[in-house]
Backbone as XML, in Angstrom:
<?xml version="1.0"?>
<chain id="A" units="angstrom">
  <residue number="1" name="MET">
    <atom name="N" x="5.938" y="27.492" z="-6.953"/>
    <atom name="CA" x="4.868" y="26.692" z="-5.989"/>
    <atom name="C" x="5.970" y="25.788" z="-4.967"/>
  </residue>
  <residue number="2" name="SER">
    <atom name="N" x="5.209" y="26.149" z="-3.620"/>
    <atom name="CA" x="5.813" y="25.849" z="-2.455"/>
    <atom name="C" x="4.702" y="24.473" z="-2.032"/>
  </residue>
  <residue number="3" name="ILE">
    <atom name="N" x="5.265" y="23.219" z="-1.380"/>
    <atom name="CA" x="4.814" y="22.138" z="-0.645"/>
    <atom name="C" x="5.491" y="21.790" z="0.501"/>
  </residue>
  <residue number="4" name="SER">
    <atom name="N" x="4.586" y="21.937" z="1.623"/>
    <atom name="CA" x="5.067" y="21.478" z="2.897"/>
    <atom name="C" x="5.896" y="20.344" z="3.048"/>
  </residue>
  <residue number="5" name="ARG">
    <atom name="N" x="6.651" y="19.743" z="4.289"/>
    <atom name="CA" x="6.817" y="18.671" z="4.167"/>
    <atom name="C" x="5.901" y="17.664" z="4.742"/>
  </residue>
  <residue number="6" name="ARG">
    <atom name="N" x="4.660" y="18.288" z="5.145"/>
    <atom name="CA" x="3.708" y="17.512" z="5.904"/>
    <atom name="C" x="2.890" y="16.832" z="4.696"/>
  </residue>
  <residue number="7" name="ARG">
    <atom name="N" x="2.815" y="17.721" z="3.611"/>
    <atom name="CA" x="1.828" y="17.397" z="2.321"/>
    <atom name="C" x="2.347" y="16.773" z="1.457"/>
  </residue>
  <residue number="8" name="LEU">
    <atom name="N" x="4.006" y="16.783" z="1.180"/>
    <atom name="CA" x="4.772" y="15.783" z="0.661"/>
    <atom name="C" x="4.750" y="14.160" z="1.457"/>
  </residue>
  <residue number="9" name="SER">
    <atom name="N" x="5.095" y="14.258" z="2.833"/>
    <atom name="CA" x="4.876" y="12.963" z="3.535"/>
    <atom name="C" x="3.226" y="12.402" z="3.038"/>
  </residue>
  <residue number="10" name="ALA">
    <atom name="N" x="2.510" y="13.276" z="3.127"/>
    <atom name="CA" x="1.128" y="12.433" z="3.115"/>
    <atom name="C" x="1.014" y="12.111" z="1.405"/>
  </residue>
  <residue number="11" name="VAL">
    <atom name="N" x="1.656" y="12.856" z="0.374"/>
    <atom name="CA" x="1.436" y="12.245" z="-1.123"/>
    <atom name="C" x="2.617" y="10.787" z="-1.221"/>
  </residue>
  <residue number="12" name="VAL">
    <atom name="N" x="3.793" y="10.921" z="-0.625"/>
    <atom name="CA" x="4.464" y="9.697" z="-0.432"/>
    <atom name="C" x="3.699" y="8.724" z="-0.099"/>
  </residue>
  <residue number="13" name="LEU">
    <atom name="N" x="3.420" y="8.730" z="1.211"/>
    <atom name="CA" x="2.400" y="7.601" z="1.812"/>
    <atom name="C" x="1.232" y="7.229" z="1.192"/>
  </residue>
  <residue number="14" name="ALA">
    <atom name="N" x="0.396" y="7.948" z="0.458"/>
    <atom name="CA" x="-0.281" y="7.684" z="-0.626"/>
    <atom name="C" x="0.023" y="7.070" z="-2.042"/>
  </residue>
  <residue number="15" name="LEU">
    <atom name="N" x="0.981" y="7.430" z="-2.547"/>
    <atom name="CA" x="2.014" y="6.668" z="-3.426"/>
    <atom name="C" x="2.074" y="5.279" z="-2.989"/>
  </residue>
  <residue number="16" name="SER">
    <atom name="N" x="2.615" y="5.281" z="-1.827"/>
    <atom name="CA" x="3.184" y="3.918" z="-1.257"/>
    <atom name="C" x="2.079" y="2.843" z="-1.170"/>
  </residue>
  <residue number="17" name="ALA">
    <atom name="N" x="1.098" y="3.491" z="-0.640"/>
    <atom name="CA" x="-0.260" y="2.580" z="-0.587"/>
    <atom name="C" x="-0.775" y="2.202" z="-1.603"/>
  </residue>
  <residue number="18" name="LEU">
    <atom name="N" x="-0.779" y="3.148" z="-2.985"/>
    <atom name="CA" x="-1.191" y="2.563" z="-4.171"/>
    <atom name="C" x="-0.388" y="1.849" z="-4.754"/>
  </residue>
  <residue number="19" name="VAL">
    <atom name="N" x="0.977" y="1.605" z="-4.631"/>
    <atom name="CA" x="1.845" y="0.637" z="-4.888"/>
    <atom name="C" x="1.566" y="-0.629" z="-4.412"/>
  </residue>
  <residue number="20" name="LEU">
    <atom name="N" x="1.565" y="-0.616" z="-3.055"/>
    <atom name="CA" x="1.150" y="-1.818" z="-2.677"/>
    <atom name="C" x="0.160" y="-2.292" z="-2.815"/>
  </residue>
  <residue number="21" name="GLY">
    <atom name="N" x="-1.055" y="-1.764" z="-3.009"/>
    <atom name="CA" x="-2.342" y="-2.383" z="-3.467"/>
    <atom name="C" x="-2.491" y="-2.863" z="-4.921"/>
  </residue>
  <residue number="22" name="CYS">
    <atom name="N" x="-1.597" y="-2.375" z="-5.762"/>
    <atom name="CA" x="-1.405" y="-2.963" z="-7.056"/>
    <atom name="C" x="-0.510" y="-4.166" z="-6.973"/>
  </residue>
  <residue number="23" name="ARG">
    <atom name="N" x="0.471" y="-4.461" z="-6.106"/>
    <atom name="CA" x="1.110" y="-5.476" z="-5.599"/>
    <atom name="C" x="0.254" y="-6.529" z="-5.324"/>
  </residue>
  <residue number="24" name="SER">
    <atom name="N" x="-0.659" y="-6.265" z="-4.404"/>
    <atom name="CA" x="-1.749" y="-7.317" z="-3.961"/>
    <atom name="C" x="-2.773" y="-7.687" z="-5.065"/>
  </residue>
  <residue number="25" name="ALA">
    <atom name="N" x="-3.057" y="-6.850" z="-5.898"/>
    <atom name="CA" x="-3.821" y="-7.132" z="-7.054"/>
    <atom name="C" x="-3.049" y="-8.225" z="-8.196"/>
  </residue>
  <residue number="26" name="TRP">
    <atom name="N" x="-1.709" y="-7.948" z="-8.361"/>
    <atom name="CA" x="-1.008" y="-8.855" z="-9.137"/>
    <atom name="C" x="-1.016" y="-10.053" z="-8.702"/>
  </residue>
  <residue number="27" name="ALA">
    <atom name="N" x="-0.733" y="-10.300" z="-7.220"/>
    <atom name="CA" x="-0.827" y="-11.681" z="-6.518"/>
    <atom name="C" x="-1.997" y="-12.561" z="-6.803"/>
  </residue>
  <residue number="28" name="GLU">
    <atom name="N" x="-3.053" y="-11.680" z="-6.684"/>
    <atom name="CA" x="-4.512" y="-12.235" z="-6.904"/>
    <atom name="C" x="-4.509" y="-12.901" z="-8.157"/>
  </residue>
  <residue number="29" name="LYS">
    <atom name="N" x="-4.089" y="-12.176" z="-9.142"/>
    <atom name="CA" x="-4.008" y="-12.415" z="-11.016"/>
    <atom name="C" x="-3.194" y="-13.392" z="-10.964"/>
  </residue>
  <residue number="30" name="VAL">
    <atom name="N" x="-3.252" y="-14.585" z="-10.935"/>
    <atom name="CA" x="-2.106" y="-15.588" z="-11.387"/>
    <atom name="C" x="-2.576" y="-16.523" z="-12.652"/>
  </residue>
  <residue number="31" name="TRP">
    <atom name="N" x="-1.993" y="-16.903" z="-13.757"/>
    <atom name="CA" x="-2.277" y="-17.426" z="-14.894"/>
    <atom name="C" x="-1.982" y="-18.984" z="-14.924"/>
  </residue>
  <residue number="32" name="ARG">
    <atom name="N" x="-2.412" y="-20.052" z="-15.321"/>
    <atom name="CA" x="-2.038" y="-21.392" z="-15.257"/>
    <atom name="C" x="-2.070" y="-21.668" z="-16.593"/>
  </residue>
  <residue number="33" name="CYS">
    <atom name="N" x="-0.792" y="-22.495" z="-16.766"/>
    <atom name="CA" x="-0.781" y="-23.265" z="-18.264"/>
    <atom name="C" x="-1.774" y="-24.387" z="-18.213"/>
  </residue>
  <residue number="34" name="GLN">
    <atom name="N" x="-2.519" y="-24.627" z="-19.173"/>
    <atom name="CA" x="-3.699" y="-25.754" z="-19.189"/>
    <atom name="C" x="-3.151" y="-27.079" z="-20.405"/>
  </residue>
  <residue number="35" name="THR">
    <atom name="N" x="-1.908" y="-26.719" z="-20.830"/>
    <atom name="CA" x="-1.527" y="-27.480" z="-21.992"/>
    <atom name="C" x="-0.514" y="-28.854" z="-21.324"/>
  </residue>
  <residue number="36" name="ASN">
    <atom name="N" x="-1.161" y="-29.757" z="-22.003"/>
    <atom name="CA" x="-0.601" y="-31.188" z="-21.403"/>
    <atom name="C" x="-0.588" y="-31.519" z="-20.081"/>
  </residue>
  <residue number="37" name="GLU">
    <atom name="N" x="-1.550" y="-30.928" z="-19.269"/>
    <atom name="CA" x="-1.141" y="-31.284" z="-17.851"/>
    <atom name="C" x="-0.108" y="-30.523" z="-16.895"/>
  </residue>
  <residue number="38" name="CYS">
    <atom name="N" x="0.331" y="-29.386" z="-17.616"/>
    <atom name="CA" x="1.697" y="-28.740" z="-17.345"/>
    <atom name="C" x="1.457" y="-27.993" z="-16.107"/>
  </residue>
  <residue number="39" name="GLY">
    <atom name="N" x="0.423" y="-27.153" z="-15.984"/>
    <atom name="CA" x="0.333" y="-26.420" z="-14.660"/>
    <atom name="C" x="1.052" y="-25.402" z="-14.258"/>
  </residue>
  <residue number="40" name="TRP">
    <atom name="N" x="2.250" y="-24.931" z="-15.022"/>
    <atom name="CA" x="3.108" y="-23.840" z="-14.511"/>
    <atom name="C" x="2.250" y="-22.740" z="-14.564"/>
  </residue>
  <residue number="41" name="ILE">
    <atom name="N" x="2.629" y="-21.803" z="-13.516"/>
    <atom name="CA" x="1.872" y="-20.594" z="-12.969"/>
    <atom name="C" x="2.540" y="-19.654" z="-13.236"/>
  </residue>
  <residue number="42" name="TYR">
    <atom name="N" x="2.142" y="-18.508" z="-14.383"/>
    <atom name="CA" x="2.678" y="-17.223" z="-14.236"/>
    <atom name="C" x="2.051" y="-16.277" z="-13.172"/>
  </residue>
  <residue number="43" name="ASN">
    <atom name="N" x="3.259" y="-15.915" z="-12.490"/>
    <atom name="CA" x="2.468" y="-14.471" z="-11.097"/>
    <atom name="C" x="3.071" y="-13.496" z="-11.595"/>
  </residue>
  <residue number="44" name="PRO">
    <atom name="N" x="2.465" y="-12.409" z="-12.040"/>
    <atom name="CA" x="2.958" y="-10.972" z="-12.257"/>
    <atom name="C" x="3.765" y="-10.737" z="-11.444"/>
  </residue>
  <residue number="45" name="ALA">
    <atom name="N" x="3.656" y="-10.975" z="-10.055"/>
    <atom name="CA" x="4.490" y="-10.252" z="-8.921"/>
    <atom name="C" x="5.751" y="-11.085" z="-8.980"/>
  </residue>
  <residue number="46" name="VAL">
    <atom name="N" x="6.140" y="-12.056" z="-9.768"/>
    <atom name="CA" x="7.164" y="-12.440" z="-9.716"/>
    <atom name="C" x="7.842" y="-12.646" z="-11.245"/>
  </residue>
  <residue number="47" name="GLY">
    <atom name="N" x="6.729" y="-12.424" z="-12.271"/>
    <atom name="CA" x="7.377" y="-12.259" z="-13.602"/>
    <atom name="C" x="8.078" y="-13.805" z="-13.984"/>
  </residue>
  <residue number="48" name="ASP">
    <atom name="N" x="8.992" y="-13.592" z="-14.982"/>
    <atom name="CA" x="9.670" y="-15.011" z="-15.482"/>
    <atom name="C" x="11.357" y="-14.281" z="-15.944"/>
  </residue>
  <residue number="49" name="PRO">
    <atom name="N" x="12.009" y="-13.747" z="-14.617"/>
    <atom name="CA" x="13.035" y="-13.365" z="-14.980"/>
    <atom name="C" x="14.024" y="-14.197" z="-15.615"/>
  </residue>
  <residue number="50" name="ASP">
    <atom name="N" x="14.013" y="-15.531" z="-15.618"/>
    <atom name="CA" x="14.716" y="-16.318" z="-16.299"/>
    <atom name="C" x="14.936" y="-15.726" z="-18.099"/>
  </residue>
  <residue number="51" name="HIS">
    <atom name="N" x="13.418" y="-15.359" z="-18.246"/>
    <atom name="CA" x="13.421" y="-15.120" z="-19.677"/>
    <atom name="C" x="13.258" y="-13.879" z="-20.147"/>
  </residue>
  <residue number="52" name="GLY">
    <atom name="N" x="13.555" y="-12.749" z="-19.234"/>
    <atom name="CA" x="13.599" y="-11.534" z="-19.456"/>
    <atom name="C" x="12.473" y="-10.749" z="-19.049"/>
  </residue>
  <residue number="53" name="ILE">
    <atom name="N" x="11.950" y="-11.249" z="-18.239"/>
    <atom name="CA" x="10.529" y="-10.754" z="-17.840"/>
    <atom name="C" x="10.459" y="-10.458" z="-16.533"/>
  </residue>
  <residue number="54" name="PRO">
    <atom name="N" x="10.665" y="-9.071" z="-16.109"/>
    <atom name="CA" x="10.840" y="-8.394" z="-14.624"/>
    <atom name="C" x="9.598" y="-8.645" z="-14.061"/>
  </residue>
  <residue number="55" name="PRO">
    <atom name="N" x="9.784" y="-8.642" z="-12.715"/>
    <atom name="CA" x="8.691" y="-8.719" z="-11.612"/>
    <atom name="C" x="7.923" y="-7.705" z="-11.849"/>
  </residue>
  <residue number="56" name="GLY">
    <atom name="N" x="6.410" y="-7.448" z="-11.856"/>
    <atom name="CA" x="5.633" y="-6.582" z="-12.152"/>
    <atom name="C" x="4.765" y="-6.766" z="-13.334"/>
  </residue>
  <residue number="57" name="THR">
    <atom name="N" x="5.335" y="-7.529" z="-14.057"/>
    <atom name="CA" x="4.886" y="-7.341" z="-15.394"/>
    <atom name="C" x="3.468" y="-8.327" z="-15.795"/>
  </residue>
  <residue number="58" name="ALA">
    <atom name="N" x="2.368" y="-7.720" z="-16.090"/>
    <atom name="CA" x="1.219" y="-8.187" z="-16.040"/>
    <atom name="C" x="1.082" y="-9.100" z="-17.313"/>
  </residue>
  <residue number="59" name="PHE">
    <atom name="N" x="0.243" y="-10.383" z="-17.048"/>
    <atom name="CA" x="0.274" y="-11.388" z="-18.044"/>
    <atom name="C" x="-0.005" y="-10.736" z="-19.526"/>
  </residue>
  <residue number="60" name="GLU">
    <atom name="N" x="-0.760" y="-9.903" z="-19.631"/>
    <atom name="CA" x="-1.463" y="-8.938" z="-20.714"/>
    <atom name="C" x="-0.354" y="-8.267" z="-21.395"/>
  </residue>
  <residue number="61" name="ASP">
    <atom name="N" x="0.624" y="-7.925" z="-20.700"/>
    <atom name="CA" x="2.108" y="-7.123" z="-21.283"/>
    <atom name="C" x="2.919" y="-8.048" z="-21.635"/>
  </residue>
  <residue number="62" name="LEU">
    <atom name="N" x="3.034" y="-9.384" z="-21.548"/>
    <atom name="CA" x="3.704" y="-10.313" z="-21.915"/>
    <atom name="C" x="3.948" y="-10.050" z="-23.343"/>
  </residue>
  <residue number="63" name="PRO">
    <atom name="N" x="5.154" y="-10.319" z="-24.253"/>
    <atom name="CA" x="5.101" y="-10.380" z="-25.481"/>
    <atom name="C" x="4.755" y="-11.693" z="-26.057"/>
  </residue>
  <residue number="64" name="ALA">
    <atom name="N" x="3.866" y="-11.430" z="-27.518"/>
    <atom name="CA" x="3.238" y="-12.152" z="-27.887"/>
    <atom name="C" x="4.032" y="-13.536" z="-28.278"/>
  </residue>
  <residue number="65" name="THR">
    <atom name="N" x="5.517" y="-13.213" z="-28.153"/>
    <atom name="CA" x="6.093" y="-14.462" z="-28.586"/>
    <atom name="C" x="6.825" y="-15.340" z="-27.203"/>
  </residue>
  <residue number="66" name="TRP">
    <atom name="N" x="6.176" y="-14.972" z="-25.971"/>
    <atom name="CA" x="6.342" y="-15.399" z="-24.693"/>
    <atom name="C" x="5.884" y="-16.629" z="-24.941"/>
  </residue>
  <residue number="67" name="THR">
    <atom name="N" x="6.438" y="-17.705" z="-24.299"/>
    <atom name="CA" x="6.062" y="-19.236" z="-24.350"/>
    <atom name="C" x="6.039" y="-19.544" z="-22.827"/>
  </residue>
  <residue number="68" name="CYS">
    <atom name="N" x="5.272" y="-20.735" z="-22.390"/>
    <atom name="CA" x="5.519" y="-21.356" z="-21.047"/>
    <atom name="C" x="7.138" y="-21.813" z="-20.895"/>
  </residue>
  <residue number="69" name="PRO">
    <atom name="N" x="7.526" y="-21.453" z="-20.079"/>
    <atom name="CA" x="8.906" y="-21.887" z="-19.405"/>
    <atom name="C" x="8.916" y="-23.229" z="-19.149"/>
  </residue>
  <residue number="70" name="ASN">
    <atom name="N" x="8.018" y="-23.812" z="-19.134"/>
    <atom name="CA" x="8.380" y="-25.777" z="-18.601"/>
    <atom name="C" x="8.046" y="-26.329" z="-19.671"/>
  </residue>
  <residue number="71" name="CYS">
    <atom name="N" x="6.799" y="-25.956" z="-20.562"/>
    <atom name="CA" x="6.550" y="-27.074" z="-21.323"/>
    <atom name="C" x="6.422" y="-26.397" z="-23.149"/>
  </residue>
  <residue number="72" name="GLY">
    <atom name="N" x="6.472" y="-24.714" z="-23.124"/>
    <atom name="CA" x="6.622" y="-24.171" z="-24.432"/>
    <atom name="C" x="5.345" y="-23.859" z="-25.025"/>
  </residue>
  <residue number="73" name="ALA">
    <atom name="N" x="4.289" y="-23.838" z="-24.247"/>
    <atom name="CA" x="3.016" y="-23.524" z="-24.774"/>
    <atom name="C" x="2.786" y="-21.874" z="-25.122"/>
  </residue>
  <residue number="74" name="GLU">
    <atom name="N" x="1.947" y="-21.478" z="-26.075"/>
    <atom name="CA" x="2.025" y="-20.202" z="-26.060"/>
    <atom name="C" x="0.816" y="-19.701" z="-25.174"/>
  </residue>
  <residue number="75" name="LYS">
    <atom name="N" x="1.009" y="-18.616" z="-24.870"/>
    <atom name="CA" x="0.044" y="-17.529" z="-23.875"/>
    <atom name="C" x="-1.484" y="-17.956" z="-23.969"/>
  </residue>
  <residue number="76" name="ALA">
    <atom name="N" x="-1.716" y="-18.399" z="-25.374"/>
    <atom name="CA" x="-3.269" y="-18.919" z="-25.246"/>
    <atom name="C" x="-3.575" y="-19.765" z="-24.665"/>
  </residue>
  <residue number="77" name="SER">
    <atom name="N" x="-2.658" y="-20.779" z="-24.604"/>
    <atom name="CA" x="-2.861" y="-22.074" z="-23.214"/>
    <atom name="C" x="-3.192" y="-21.678" z="-21.946"/>
  </residue>
  <residue number="78" name="TYR">
    <atom name="N" x="-3.023" y="-20.274" z="-21.677"/>
    <atom name="CA" x="-3.089" y="-20.133" z="-19.997"/>
    <atom name="C" x="-4.506" y="-19.479" z="-19.922"/>
  </residue>
  <residue number="79" name="VAL">
    <atom name="N" x="-4.920" y="-19.842" z="-18.540"/>
    <atom name="CA" x="-6.265" y="-19.180" z="-17.993"/>
    <atom name="C" x="-6.218" y="-18.665" z="-16.759"/>
  </residue>
  <residue number="80" name="LEU">
    <atom name="N" x="-6.812" y="-17.588" z="-16.495"/>
    <atom name="CA" x="-6.527" y="-16.845" z="-15.319"/>
    <atom name="C" x="-7.143" y="-17.699" z="-14.228"/>
  </residue>
  <residue number="81" name="ARG">
    <atom name="N" x="-6.381" y="-17.669" z="-13.089"/>
    <atom name="CA" x="-6.917" y="-18.373" z="-11.982"/>
    <atom name="C" x="-7.250" y="-17.651" z="-10.923"/>
  </residue>
</chain>
């Protein structure tokens, strides 16, 4: 199977747009801790690198054991903002 450079470039551009679109969607979905007026915000585009959560990790994909880095609250204490 042969693919032209033009076609390959088009595919690469389409994939790049898809990735950038996903990053924009991540930026729009932030989660806020509601415990004790903590207010810490989990932003999937940033992740929680200090606790082993890389950028790009959706809130839904955080481990069940993950807690708020600020106050220690469980995931259930977060609301979508």
